[in-house]
C-alpha positions in Angstrom: -28.4 -22.2 -22.4 -26.4 -21.9 -19.2 -26.9 -18.9 -16.8 -24.7 -18.8 -13.7 -25.6 -16.3 -11.1 -23.5 -15.3 -8.1 -24.2 -13.5 -4.8 -20.6 -12.4 -3.9 -19.2 -11.9 -7.4 -19.9 -9.3 -10.0 -18.4 -8.8 -13.5 -17.1 -5.9 -15.5 -16.3 -6.7 -19.2 -13.3 -4.6 -20.3 -13.4 -5.5 -24.0 -10.6 -3.1 -25.0 -8.3 -4.9 -22.6 -9.6 -8.3 -23.5 -10.4 -9.1 -19.9 -13.4 -9.7 -17.6 -12.8 -8.2 -14.2 -14.3 -10.3 -11.4 -15.2 -8.2 -8.3 -15.5 -10.2 -5.1 -17.2 -8.9 -1.9 -17.1 -5.4 -3.3 -13.4 -4.5 -2.8 -11.5 -7.5 -4.1 -10.9 -8.5 -7.7 -9.1 -10.6 -10.2 -9.0 -10.6 -14.0 -10.0 -13.4 -16.4 -8.8 -13.3 -20.0 -11.6 -13.0 -22.6 -10.0 -15.7 -24.7 -9.9 -18.2 -21.7 -13.6 -17.7 -21.1 -14.3 -17.9 -24.8 -12.8 -21.4 -24.9 -15.7 -22.5 -22.8 -18.2 -21.1 -25.3 -19.8 -17.9 -26.4 -20.7 -15.8 -23.4 -22.5 -12.8 -22.2 -21.7 -10.8 -19.1 -24.3 -9.3 -16.8 -23.7 -7.6 -13.4 -23.9 -10.7 -11.2 -24.1 -13.5 -13.8 -22.5 -14.9 -16.9 -24.5 -16.6 -19.6 -23.2 -19.3 -22.0 -26.0 -19.6 -24.6 -24.7 -22.6 -26.5 -23.7 -25.1 -23.8 -25.3 -27.0 -20.9 -25.3 -25.6 -17.4 -23.3 -28.6 -16.1 -20.5 -28.1 -18.6 -20.5 -24.3 -18.1 -20.3 -24.6 -14.3 -17.5 -27.2 -14.4 -15.4 -25.2 -16.8 -16.1 -21.7 -15.4 -15.6 -22.7 -11.8 -12.1 -24.0 -12.8 -11.3 -20.6 -14.2 -12.6 -18.9 -11.0 -10.5 -21.2 -8.8 -7.4 -20.2 -10.8 -8.4 -16.5 -10.7 -8.8 -16.5 -6.9 -5.1 -17.2 -6.6 -4.5 -13.7 -8.2 -7.0 -12.0 -5.9 -6.2 -8.3 -5.0 -7.6 -5.6 -2.8 -8.7 -2.6 -4.8 -8.1 -0.3 -1.9 -4.6 -1.4 -1.0 -3.7 -3.1 -4.3 -2.2 -5.9 -2.2 -2.4 -9.6 -3.0 -5.3 -11.1 -1.0 -5.7 -14.6 0.5 -9.3 -15.9 0.6 -9.8 -18.3 3.5 -12.9 -20.5 3.2 -14.3 -23.8 4.5 -12.5 -25.8 1.8 -9.2 -24.0 2.0 -7.9 -26.3 4.8 -6.8 -23.2 6.8 -7.8 -23.2 10.5 -9.2 -20.0 12.0 -7.4 -20.2 15.3 -3.7 -19.5 15.7 -3.1 -16.0 14.3 -3.6 -12.5 15.7 -4.4 -11.0 12.3 -7.3 -13.1 11.1 -9.9 -15.6 12.2 -10.9 -16.2 15.8 -9.0 -15.2 19.0 -9.9 -16.6 22.4 -8.2 -15.1 25.4 -9.8 -17.6 27.9 -12.8 -15.2 28.6 -16.4 -15.0 27.4 -15.2 -12.6 24.7 -14.4 -14.1 21.3 -12.6 -11.8 18.9 -13.7 -12.1 15.3 -11.3 -10.9 12.5 -13.0 -11.3 9.1 -10.8 -9.0 7.0 -7.6 -7.0 7.0 -6.8 -3.6 5.5 -7.9 -0.1 6.4 -9.2 3.1 4.8 -7.0 5.3 7.1 -3.3 5.6 7.9 -3.5 6.6 11.6 -0.2 7.9 12.8 -0.5 5.8 16.0 -1.7 2.5 14.6 -0.2 -0.6 16.1 -0.6 -2.3 12.7 1.4 -0.3 10.1 -0.2 -1.4 6.9 2.8 -0.1 5.0 4.7 -3.0 6.5 2.1 -5.6 5.5 2.5 -7.2 2.1 -0.9 -8.8 1.7 -4.5 -8.9 2.9 -6.8 -11.6 4.1 -10.5 -12.1 3.9 -12.6 -15.0 5.3 -15.7 -16.6 4.1 -18.6 -15.6 6.3 -20.2 -19.0 6.7 -16.8 -20.5 7.7 -16.3 -17.9 10.4 -19.8 -18.6 11.8 -19.3 -22.3 11.7 -16.0 -22.2 13.6 -17.3 -19.6 16.0 -20.2 -21.9 17.0 -17.7 -24.7 17.7 -15.7 -22.4 20.0 -18.9 -21.2 21.8 -19.9 -24.8 22.4 -16.6 -25.6 23.9 -16.7 -22.6 26.3 -19.9 -23.7 27.9 -21.2 -20.3 28.9 -24.4 -18.5 27.9 -22.9 -15.1 28.2 -20.7 -14.8 25.1 -19.6 -11.5 23.6 -18.8 -11.6 19.9 -16.3 -8.8 19.3 -15.6 -7.9 15.7 -12.1 -6.3 15.8 -10.2 -6.5 12.5 -6.6 -5.6 11.8 -8.0 -2.7 9.9 -11.6 -1.5 9.4 -14.3 -4.2 9.7 -16.9 -2.1 7.9 -15.0 -2.9 4.7 -16.3 -6.5 5.1 -19.3 -6.5 2.8 -21.2 -9.5 4.4 -20.9 -7.7 7.8 -24.6 -7.4 8.5 -25.2 -11.0 7.6 -22.3 -12.1 9.8 -23.8 -10.2 12.7 -27.2 -11.6 12.0 -25.8 -15.2 12.1 -23.9 -14.5 15.3 -27.0 -13.0 16.9 -29.0 -16.2 16.2 -26.6 -18.2 18.5 -28.4 -18.4 21.9 -25.3 -18.1 24.0 -24.3 -14.8 22.3 -25.6 -11.9 24.4 -23.5 -9.0 23.1 -22.1 -8.2 19.7 -19.6 -5.3 19.5 -17.5 -3.8 16.8 -14.4 -1.6 16.6 -14.6 1.0 13.8 -13.1 4.3 12.8 -16.7 5.3 11.9 -16.0 6.8 8.5 -18.2 4.3 6.6 -21.1 4.7 9.0 -24.3 6.2 7.7 -27.8 6.2 9.3 -28.8 3.5 6.9 -25.7 1.4 7.7 -26.2 1.9 11.5 -29.8 0.8 11.3 -28.9 -2.2 9.2 -26.2 -3.3 11.7 -28.4 -2.7 14.8 -31.3 -4.6 13.1 -28.9 -7.5 12.4 -28.1 -7.7 16.1 -25.1 -5.4 16.8 -25.4 -4.1 20.4 -22.3 -1.8 20.8 -20.1 0.4 18.6 -16.6 1.2 19.7 -15.7 4.3 17.7 -12.1 5.5 17.6 -12.6 9.3 17.6 -9.2 10.9 18.4 -9.9 14.6 18.2 -12.7 17.2 18.1 -10.8 19.6 15.9 -10.8 19.0 12.2 -7.2 19.8 11.4 -5.9 17.6 14.3 -8.3 14.8 13.4 -6.9 14.7 9.8 -3.3 14.7 11.0 -4.0 11.8 13.4 -5.9 9.8 10.7 -3.2 10.3 8.1 -5.8 11.0 5.5 -8.9 13.2 5.0 -11.2 12.6 7.9 -14.9 13.6 7.9 -15.0 14.5 11.6 -18.5 16.1 11.5 -20.0 13.1 9.7 -18.5 10.8 12.3 -19.8 12.9 15.1 -23.3 12.9 13.6 -23.1 9.1 13.3 -22.1 8.8 17.0 -25.0 11.0 18.0 -27.4 8.8 16.0 -25.9 5.6 17.5 -26.3 6.9 21.0 -30.0 7.1 20.6 -30.3 3.5 19.4 -27.5 1.3 20.7 -24.5 1.2 23.0 -21.5 3.3 22.0 -18.1 3.9 23.5 -15.8 6.5 22.2 -12.3 5.0 22.2 -9.6 7.7 21.7 -5.9 6.9 21.9 -4.1 9.4 24.2 -1.0 10.2 22.1 1.4 12.3 24.1 2.1 15.8 22.7 -0.3 15.2 19.8 -3.9 15.0 21.1 -3.7 15.4 24.9 -5.7 18.7 24.7 -8.3 16.9 22.6 -9.2 14.3 25.2 -11.2 16.6 27.4 -13.2 17.7 24.4 -14.0 14.1 23.5 -15.2 13.5 27.0 -17.4 16.5 26.8 -18.8 15.4 23.5 -19.4 11.9 24.9 -21.3 13.3 27.9 -23.3 15.5 25.6 -24.6 12.6 23.4 -24.8 10.0 26.2 -21.9 7.8 25.1 -19.3 6.0 27.3 -15.6 6.7 27.0 -12.7 4.3 26.9 -9.4 6.1 26.7 -6.5 4.0 25.5 -2.8 4.5 26.2 -0.6 4.9 23.1 2.0 2.1 23.0 5.1 1.7 20.9 5.1 -1.4 18.7 8.0 -2.6 16.7 5.8 -3.2 13.6 3.4 -0.3 14.3 3.6 3.5 13.6 5.4 5.3 16.4 5.2 9.1 16.2 6.1 9.6 19.8 7.5 7.7 22.8 4.8 6.0 25.0 4.2 7.2 28.5 4.2 4.7 31.5 0.9 3.3 32.6 1.4 5.0 36.0 1.5 8.3 34.2 -1.4 7.4 32.0 -3.6 6.3 35.0 -2.8 9.5 36.9 -4.0 11.5 33.9 -7.2 9.4 33.8 -7.8 9.9 37.6 -7.4 13.7 37.1 -9.9 13.7 34.2 -12.4 11.5 36.3 -12.5 14.2 39.0 -12.9 17.1 36.6 -15.7 15.5 34.5 -17.3 13.2 37.1 -17.0 10.2 34.7 -15.5 6.7 35.1 -12.5 6.4 32.8 -10.5 3.6 34.5 -12.3 0.5 33.5 -12.2 -3.0 35.0 -13.3 -6.4 33.6 -16.6 -6.0 35.5 -17.4 -2.9 33.5 -17.4 -5.0 30.4 -18.9 -8.1 32.0 -15.8 -10.1 31.2 -15.5 -13.4 33.0 -12.9 -16.1 32.7 -13.8 -19.4 30.9 -12.1 -22.7 30.6 -8.9 -22.3 28.4 -8.9 -23.7 24.9 -6.3 -26.5 24.8 -3.1 -25.6 23.1 -1.7 -28.4 20.9 1.9 -27.1 21.4 3.7 -24.9 23.8 6.6 -22.5 23.7 9.8 -24.4 22.9 8.2 -27.3 21.1 9.6 -28.4 17.8 6.9 -29.4 15.4 6.4 -30.2 11.7 3.9 -28.0 9.8 2.8 -27.4 6.2 3.2 -24.0 4.7 -0.2 -22.7 3.5 0.5 -19.2 2.2 2.6 -16.0 2.6 1.9 -14.1 5.8 1.1 -10.4 6.1 4.8 -9.6 6.8 7.8 -9.9 4.6 9.5 -13.4 5.1 6.5 -14.6 7.1 4.8 -17.8 6.2 1.5 -19.2 7.6 1.9 -22.8 8.4 -0.6 -25.4 9.6 -0.4 -28.1 12.2 -3.0 -29.8 14.5 -5.8 -27.5 13.5 -3.9 -24.4 14.2 -2.1 -21.8 12.1 1.5 -20.8 13.0 3.2 -17.5 11.9 6.7 -18.7 10.9 8.9 -15.6 10.8 12.2 -15.1 9.0 11.2 -17.9 6.7 12.4 -18.1 3.1 10.7 -21.4 2.2 7.8 -21.0 -0.2 5.9 -24.3 0.3 5.9 -27.8 1.6 6.6 -29.2 5.1 8.8 -27.3 7.5 10.2 -27.9 11.0 9.4 -25.1 13.4 10.3 -24.1 16.9 7.4 -22.5 18.7 8.5 -19.2 20.3 5.0 -17.9 21.4 1.9 -19.9 22.3 -0.1 -17.5 24.6 -3.9 -17.6 24.0 -3.4 -20.1 21.1 -1.6 -17.5 19.0 1.4 -19.2 17.7 4.7 -17.8 16.4 7.6 -20.0 15.3 11.0 -19.9 13.6 12.1 -22.3 11.0 14.8 -24.9 11.7 
């Protein structure tokens, strides 16, 4: 008898449809046909395992793993229903080069970690309009940690901040607590922070993340009035629940409330957020709304001069520091990660998969990914002109 158990997979047998749904990391799935599994042998489905009573474990694993490999090519996100790319240590996809996933190093002691894409809100101000994104990406936890360690070793500083900041909501990443635990075991890592909209936070989840090693929550609260909060979130928004979570965090870990000041929409809410932050003992980091070509743009942005004048006025009224500097976040420059190519270079790369945007392909060259825009090629080698290379984030156009 062969019994194969999984940690990250669970199974739902839909006999009427003749399929077994394979659920991956809680929110992703693909389907296997019952008759395809049946060709391996008689089988029985349990929550996290599949049993083949009539064949050897070696044969069952070999055959079933081939089916899983095929199934992962059809992976989808249950929340967005978008095709999903799973990047793992054997995928051949580097984790440096893209703004949407992997690792981003801006030549400081802060390393951005982006394990997942996709969001549970549709905020009207979001710089990442998920409606314009055609697929999602999720990364194997151990691969992220392994590549993060290499980057830490290169940076040669013992004051690293691991900043988990997805293109979306990082709390949707089911191995999040284990990721934080692994990051916290790295001696050079002194701070672990996360950006979150706070909706998925509970006391149990907060305790779990803090126990794993999370030191600071950056919570994007944008209004203190329920109706306004819902309008900004673009969906139902449990404001009181989020506020209670913020109060709970403030007693146990660092917390910054990070509202986006959206002209004509939530300007009157900003003072209320400051008052709430002072009440619970949280810091405040107000952000200026910016227009992005590929984001959601409900209004026209204000200049930074106007923005900082508003902050200075609020600082005087509420006796709180709102204009932050790098010193406030203990940010220091580190040696720059070498860039294998620069703007203007013409290179040859291999197409790996479809990017998040229409007509975007993710290509690979010299241990970096390149976002190739306006690209109709589906696979194979491609000549690319690099049009952006700042901070090892590469964008190119096909030739």
